[in-house]
C-alpha positions as CSV (number, residue, x, y, z in Angstrom):
1,M,-23.6,4.0,127.3
2,T,-24.6,1.1,129.6
3,G,-26.1,1.0,133.0
4,R,-28.5,-0.8,135.3
5,I,-32.1,-0.1,136.2
6,E,-33.9,-1.7,139.1
7,V,-37.4,-2.9,138.8
8,R,-39.4,-1.7,141.8
9,S,-42.9,-2.4,143.1
10,R,-45.7,-2.5,140.5
11,N,-43.0,-3.2,137.9
12,Q,-41.9,0.5,137.8
13,V,-38.4,1.6,136.7
14,T,-36.7,4.9,137.0
15,L,-34.5,6.0,134.1
16,P,-31.2,7.4,135.2
17,K,-30.7,11.2,134.8
18,S,-27.7,10.7,132.5
19,L,-29.9,8.6,130.2
20,T,-32.8,11.0,130.1
21,K,-30.4,14.0,129.6
22,T,-28.5,12.2,126.7
23,L,-31.8,11.3,124.9
24,A,-33.7,14.5,125.9
25,I,-36.5,12.4,127.5
26,R,-38.9,14.4,129.7
27,E,-41.9,13.5,131.8
28,G,-44.9,12.6,129.6
29,D,-42.7,11.5,126.6
30,I,-43.6,8.2,124.9
31,L,-41.1,5.4,124.8
32,E,-41.6,2.4,122.5
33,Y,-40.2,-1.0,123.4
34,T,-39.2,-4.0,121.4
35,I,-38.0,-7.4,122.6
36,E,-35.2,-8.9,120.5
37,N,-33.1,-11.9,121.4
38,G,-34.1,-11.6,125.0
39,K,-33.2,-7.9,125.2
40,I,-35.5,-5.0,125.7
41,I,-34.8,-2.1,123.3
42,I,-36.5,1.2,124.3
43,T,-36.8,4.0,121.8
44,P,-38.1,7.5,122.4
45,K,-41.0,8.3,120.1
46,T,-42.6,11.6,119.0
47,L,-46.3,11.5,118.3
48,V,-47.4,13.5,115.4
49,P,-50.5,15.7,115.8
50,K,-53.5,14.4,113.9
51,E,-53.6,17.4,111.6
52,Q,-50.0,16.8,110.5
53,A,-50.2,13.0,110.0
54,W,-50.8,13.4,106.2
55,Y,-47.2,14.7,105.8
56,W,-45.8,11.6,107.3
57,S,-47.8,9.2,105.1
58,K,-45.8,6.8,102.9
59,E,-47.2,8.4,99.8
60,W,-46.3,12.0,100.8
61,Q,-42.8,11.0,101.9
62,A,-42.3,9.3,98.5
63,A,-43.3,12.5,96.8
64,E,-41.0,14.5,99.0
65,K,-38.1,12.3,98.1
66,E,-38.9,12.6,94.4
67,V,-38.9,16.4,94.6
68,E,-35.7,16.5,96.6
69,Q,-34.1,14.3,93.9
70,E,-35.4,16.6,91.2
71,I,-34.0,19.7,92.9
72,A,-30.7,18.0,93.5
73,E,-30.5,17.1,89.8
74,K,-32.0,20.3,88.2
75,G,-31.7,22.9,90.8
76,H,-35.5,23.3,90.9
77,G,-38.6,21.2,91.0
78,K,-41.0,20.2,88.2
79,E,-42.1,23.0,85.9
80,Y,-45.9,23.4,85.4
81,S,-48.0,25.5,83.1
82,A,-50.8,27.3,84.8
83,G,-53.4,24.7,83.7
84,E,-51.2,21.8,84.8
85,L,-50.7,23.4,88.2
86,L,-54.4,23.9,88.7
87,E,-55.1,20.2,87.7
88,E,-52.4,19.1,90.1
89,I,-53.9,21.2,92.9
90,K,-57.4,19.7,92.2
91,R,-56.0,16.2,92.2
92,A,-54.3,16.8,95.5
93,Q,-57.6,18.0,97.1
94,D,-59.5,14.9,96.1
């Protein structure tokens, strides 16, 4: 999809309806921009609520991938004894 957008007073632009509909952009959404080789690249972004940020950390996502791989290979995740499970929970809380 290509199109043109006019820069108006106070450097404001209006995104065409076809663009906002295609990308599901609504009023109040956050758009990130990058300049590459003289071009502006605009990407819709979803901000994560603070209380959910831990899930998106590099460490947590690495652990998620590890579990997904285990499940794909074995059909289930790591097996723990009751003691190992309690130790793992305590470690995660620290």
